[in-house]
C-alpha positions as CSV (number, residue, x, y, z in Angstrom):
1,M,-2.9,-32.3,-9.1
2,N,-4.1,-30.0,-11.9
3,R,-1.1,-28.3,-13.6
4,G,-2.6,-24.8,-13.2
5,I,-3.2,-25.3,-9.5
6,F,0.3,-26.8,-9.0
7,I,1.9,-23.7,-10.7
8,G,-0.2,-21.4,-8.6
9,L,0.8,-23.2,-5.4
10,L,4.5,-22.9,-6.3
11,I,4.1,-19.2,-6.9
12,L,2.2,-18.7,-3.6
13,L,4.8,-20.7,-1.7
14,A,7.7,-18.7,-3.2
15,T,6.0,-15.5,-2.3
16,A,5.5,-16.7,1.3
17,G,9.1,-17.9,1.6
18,F,10.9,-14.9,0.2
19,S,8.6,-11.9,0.9
20,R,8.2,-12.1,4.7
21,G,9.2,-8.4,4.9
22,Q,7.4,-7.2,1.9
23,V,3.7,-8.0,1.8
24,G,1.5,-6.0,-0.6
25,G,-0.9,-8.7,-2.0
26,N,-2.2,-8.9,-5.5
27,I,-3.6,-5.4,-5.2
28,G,-0.1,-4.4,-6.3
29,Y,-0.9,-5.3,-9.9
30,G,-3.4,-2.3,-10.0
31,D,-1.6,0.1,-7.7
32,T,2.0,1.0,-8.7
33,G,3.8,4.3,-8.6
34,G,2.8,4.8,-4.9
35,R,6.0,6.6,-4.0
36,A,5.6,9.1,-6.8
37,R,2.1,10.0,-5.7
38,A,3.3,10.3,-2.1
39,E,6.1,12.7,-3.1
40,Q,3.7,14.8,-5.1
41,N,1.4,15.0,-2.1
42,E,4.2,16.1,0.1
43,Q,5.3,18.7,-2.3
44,A,1.8,20.1,-2.6
45,K,1.8,20.8,1.1
46,R,4.5,23.3,0.7
47,V,3.0,25.3,-2.1
48,L,2.2,28.8,-0.8
49,T,-1.0,30.5,-1.8
50,K,-1.5,34.3,-1.9
51,D,-3.4,34.1,1.4
52,E,-0.4,32.4,3.1
53,L,2.2,34.9,2.1
54,P,3.6,37.1,5.0
55,P,1.3,40.1,5.3
56,T,4.2,42.5,6.1
57,D,7.9,42.9,5.3
58,T,8.7,42.4,9.0
59,S,7.6,38.7,9.3
60,T,8.8,35.4,8.0
61,F,7.9,31.7,7.9
62,V,9.7,28.8,9.6
63,E,8.8,25.5,8.0
64,C,9.3,22.0,9.5
65,N,8.7,18.7,7.6
66,V,9.1,15.5,9.6
67,L,8.8,11.8,8.6
68,M,8.3,8.9,11.0
69,N,8.6,5.2,10.0
70,V,6.4,3.0,12.3
71,K,6.2,-0.8,12.4
72,A,2.7,-2.1,12.4
73,D,1.2,-3.5,15.7
74,E,-1.3,-5.7,13.9
75,Y,-2.1,-7.0,10.4
76,V,-5.2,-8.0,8.5
77,A,-4.8,-10.3,5.4
78,F,-7.6,-10.5,2.9
79,F,-8.1,-13.5,0.7
80,G,-10.5,-13.7,-2.3
81,L,-12.7,-16.8,-2.9
82,A,-14.8,-17.7,-5.9
83,Q,-16.9,-20.7,-6.9
84,E,-19.0,-21.5,-9.9
85,G,-21.9,-24.0,-10.2
86,A,-25.0,-24.8,-12.3
87,T,-27.2,-23.6,-9.4
88,V,-27.0,-21.2,-6.5
89,A,-27.2,-24.1,-4.1
90,E,-24.3,-25.8,-5.8
91,C,-22.2,-22.6,-5.5
92,A,-23.1,-22.3,-1.9
93,A,-22.2,-25.9,-1.1
94,K,-18.8,-25.6,-2.8
95,M,-18.0,-22.3,-1.1
96,N,-19.1,-23.5,2.4
97,A,-16.8,-26.6,2.1
98,I,-13.8,-24.4,1.2
99,V,-14.5,-21.8,4.0
100,Q,-15.0,-24.6,6.6
101,A,-11.7,-26.3,5.6
102,F,-9.8,-23.0,5.6
103,T,-11.2,-21.9,9.0
104,A,-10.5,-25.3,10.5
105,D,-6.9,-25.0,9.4
106,L,-6.6,-21.5,10.8
107,K,-7.9,-22.6,14.2
108,L,-5.0,-25.1,14.3
109,L,-2.7,-22.1,13.8
110,G,-4.2,-20.4,16.8
111,I,-6.5,-18.0,14.9
112,A,-9.6,-17.4,17.0
113,D,-13.1,-17.0,15.7
114,E,-13.1,-13.3,16.5
115,E,-10.0,-12.8,14.4
116,L,-11.8,-14.1,11.3
117,F,-14.5,-12.6,9.1
118,V,-16.2,-14.0,6.0
119,D,-17.6,-11.3,3.8
120,F,-20.3,-12.1,1.2
121,V,-19.2,-10.1,-1.8
122,A,-21.3,-11.0,-4.8
123,Q,-23.5,-13.6,-6.5
124,T,-23.8,-13.3,-10.2
125,K,-25.2,-15.1,-13.2
126,I,-22.9,-16.7,-15.8
127,Y,-24.0,-16.6,-19.5
128,G,-22.6,-18.7,-22.3
129,F,-23.3,-19.2,-26.0
130,E,-25.0,-22.2,-27.6
131,L,-25.0,-22.8,-31.4
132,R,-28.5,-23.3,-32.7
133,G,-28.3,-23.7,-36.5
134,D,-26.6,-20.6,-37.7
135,I,-27.4,-18.6,-34.5
136,L,-25.3,-18.3,-31.4
137,Q,-27.8,-17.9,-28.6
138,E,-26.7,-16.5,-25.3
139,E,-28.1,-18.5,-22.3
140,L,-27.8,-18.7,-18.6
141,V,-25.3,-21.5,-17.8
142,G,-24.6,-21.1,-14.1
143,F,-23.8,-18.9,-11.2
144,E,-20.7,-17.5,-9.5
145,L,-20.4,-16.8,-5.8
146,K,-17.6,-14.6,-4.4
147,K,-16.6,-14.1,-0.8
148,N,-13.6,-12.6,1.0
149,V,-12.0,-13.9,4.2
150,S,-10.2,-11.4,6.4
151,I,-7.7,-12.7,9.1
152,R,-6.3,-10.6,11.9
153,Y,-2.8,-11.5,13.3
154,R,-0.1,-9.8,15.3
155,E,3.2,-11.4,14.3
156,A,4.3,-10.6,10.7
157,G,5.9,-14.0,10.3
158,R,2.5,-15.7,10.8
159,L,1.5,-14.8,7.3
160,E,3.5,-17.6,5.8
161,S,1.6,-20.3,7.7
162,I,-1.7,-18.6,6.8
163,V,-0.8,-18.5,3.1
164,L,0.0,-22.3,3.2
165,A,-3.3,-23.0,4.9
166,A,-5.1,-21.1,2.2
167,A,-3.2,-23.1,-0.5
168,R,-4.4,-26.3,1.1
169,S,-7.9,-25.1,0.6
170,Q,-7.3,-24.2,-3.0
171,I,-7.3,-20.4,-2.2
172,F,-4.6,-18.6,-4.1
173,D,-5.8,-15.0,-4.2
174,L,-4.2,-12.9,-1.5
175,I,-5.9,-9.6,-2.1
176,K,-4.0,-7.3,0.3
177,V,-2.5,-7.0,3.7
178,D,-3.5,-4.0,5.9
179,Y,-0.9,-2.6,8.4
180,L,-2.4,-1.3,11.6
181,V,-0.9,1.1,14.1
182,N,-2.8,1.1,17.4
183,D,-1.7,4.3,19.1
184,M,-2.0,6.9,16.5
185,Q,-2.1,9.8,19.0
186,A,1.4,8.8,20.3
187,V,2.8,9.0,16.8
188,Q,1.2,12.4,16.2
189,D,2.6,13.7,19.5
190,R,6.1,12.4,18.6
191,L,5.9,14.1,15.2
192,M,4.9,17.4,16.8
193,E,7.7,17.2,19.4
194,E,10.3,16.6,16.6
195,A,8.8,19.5,14.5
196,A,9.1,21.8,17.5
197,S,12.7,20.7,17.9
198,V,13.4,21.4,14.3
199,A,11.9,24.9,14.5
200,K,14.0,25.8,17.6
201,N,17.2,24.6,15.8
202,K,16.3,26.7,12.7
203,I,15.6,29.8,14.7
204,S,18.9,29.3,16.5
205,R,20.8,29.0,13.2
206,Y,19.2,32.1,11.8
207,E,20.3,34.1,14.8
208,K,23.8,32.7,14.9
209,L,24.6,32.7,11.2
210,L,22.4,35.4,9.7
211,G,21.9,37.7,12.7
212,I,18.1,37.4,12.3
213,K,16.1,37.4,15.6
214,L,12.6,36.0,15.6
215,Q,10.1,37.1,18.2
216,L,7.7,34.9,20.1
217,P,4.9,34.0,20.1
218,A,4.7,32.2,16.8
219,Q,1.5,31.9,14.7
220,V,0.7,28.5,13.2
221,Y,-0.2,29.0,9.6
222,A,-0.4,25.4,8.5
223,E,-0.4,22.0,10.1
224,K,-0.7,19.2,7.5
225,S,-0.3,15.5,8.2
226,A,-0.5,12.4,6.1
227,I,-0.3,8.6,6.5
228,Y,1.1,6.3,3.8
229,Y,0.4,2.6,4.2
230,P,2.5,-0.2,2.5
231,A,-0.2,-1.3,0.2
232,Q,0.0,2.2,-1.4
233,M,3.8,2.3,-1.6
234,Y,4.7,-0.7,-3.9
235,D,6.3,0.0,-7.2
236,S,7.2,-2.4,-10.0
237,Y,9.6,-2.8,-12.9
238,T,10.3,-5.3,-15.6
239,A,14.1,-5.8,-16.3
240,H,14.9,-7.4,-19.6
241,E,16.7,-6.8,-22.9
242,S,15.1,-7.8,-26.2
243,E,16.4,-7.9,-29.8
244,A,14.8,-5.7,-32.4
245,I,13.0,-7.5,-35.3
246,R,13.1,-5.9,-38.8
247,G,11.0,-6.8,-41.8
248,G,12.3,-9.3,-44.4
249,L,11.0,-11.0,-47.6
250,D,8.9,-13.5,-45.6
251,R,8.0,-11.1,-42.7
252,Q,4.3,-11.3,-43.4
253,R,4.4,-15.1,-43.1
254,T,6.2,-15.0,-39.8
255,T,4.5,-14.9,-36.4
256,V,6.5,-13.4,-33.5
257,R,5.8,-15.0,-30.1
258,S,7.3,-12.9,-27.3
259,A,8.5,-14.4,-24.0
260,R,6.7,-13.6,-20.8
261,K,8.7,-11.0,-18.8
262,S,8.2,-11.1,-15.0
263,R,7.5,-7.9,-13.1
264,T,9.2,-7.2,-9.8
265,F,7.2,-5.6,-7.1
266,F,9.0,-3.9,-4.1
267,F,8.2,-1.6,-1.2
268,N,9.4,1.9,-2.2
269,G,8.7,4.1,0.8
270,L,9.5,7.8,1.1
271,S,13.2,8.6,1.7
272,A,14.7,11.4,3.8
273,D,14.8,13.7,0.8
274,G,12.8,16.9,1.5
275,F,12.4,16.2,5.2
276,D,14.1,18.1,8.1
277,A,14.1,15.0,10.3
278,V,13.3,11.3,10.0
279,I,12.3,9.3,13.1
280,N,13.4,5.6,12.8
281,P,15.2,6.2,9.5
282,V,16.5,2.6,8.9
283,V,13.8,0.6,7.1
284,T,14.3,-3.1,6.6
285,E,10.6,-4.0,6.2
286,P,7.5,-2.3,5.0
287,V,6.3,0.3,7.5
288,V,3.5,2.8,7.9
289,Q,4.9,6.3,7.1
290,F,3.6,9.3,9.0
291,T,4.5,12.9,7.9
292,L,3.8,16.3,9.5
293,Y,4.3,19.6,7.7
294,L,4.3,22.6,10.1
295,K,4.5,26.2,9.0
296,M,4.8,29.0,11.5
297,K,4.9,32.8,11.2
298,Y,7.3,34.9,13.3
299,E,7.8,38.6,13.5
300,V,11.4,39.6,12.8
301,E,13.0,41.9,15.5
302,Q,13.9,45.2,13.9
303,T,17.2,46.9,14.5
304,A,16.8,50.5,15.6
305,T,18.3,53.0,13.2
306,K,19.9,56.3,14.3
């Protein structure tokens, strides 16, 4: 087995064995800092504009901010495939052989034809240089064909066997995994119910502790929702300590070769900070996070003065 392929296989197997609960895919290399962006987005919901300020001195706002963690009902894994050849026909033949082998393996795992889709991504020319006398001439040397294979499955643990099937077909690029929640309306209804409960509790506390009575009906000034998927919420870090190198007499004749430092990727979802209520607060695996910010205006009951 080619050494590069063998190393890639080991990495892929390690990912499958130890990351069952945390699946982001290689998209994580280009999309870190997800939690910071989500927190900024949540903070932006609460910024008042001049048009949103209470129009009189006898009214006030009641704000409710709710977070709900929801496990996915289904998943879609995306794998990237690429083949090179001297001709387009050669590329197509190589690609077809890999796709057929992969799909045959997936069928043995119980993946039906309707749960698979092969997406033709791109077919490009490859140019190289050839030395002719003292001139490097750029010439067409071949073609590259790229396709993506998407696979739908319902049990999170099935990804490990899918990844192993991909490795047997020399496919090592797991692009991303989409998390799907089927009944979005039920989630939104649950968030609204919790926000209404939070509002009632706040109104009760205002009256009990501050003597402030708010009059019904309320006016809804803002209703802002957001959804954060796991692929957006992976952060990374590199943990290491290195020695400092200072110049010496022979510093210019010395080449410094640094060691490769591995980056750690992890699911870093929104915490309870800044929320009035969290539904399903304990998170042991990547989840889809739904938020609802509700702002309502109430008139304050005025005490009659003698």
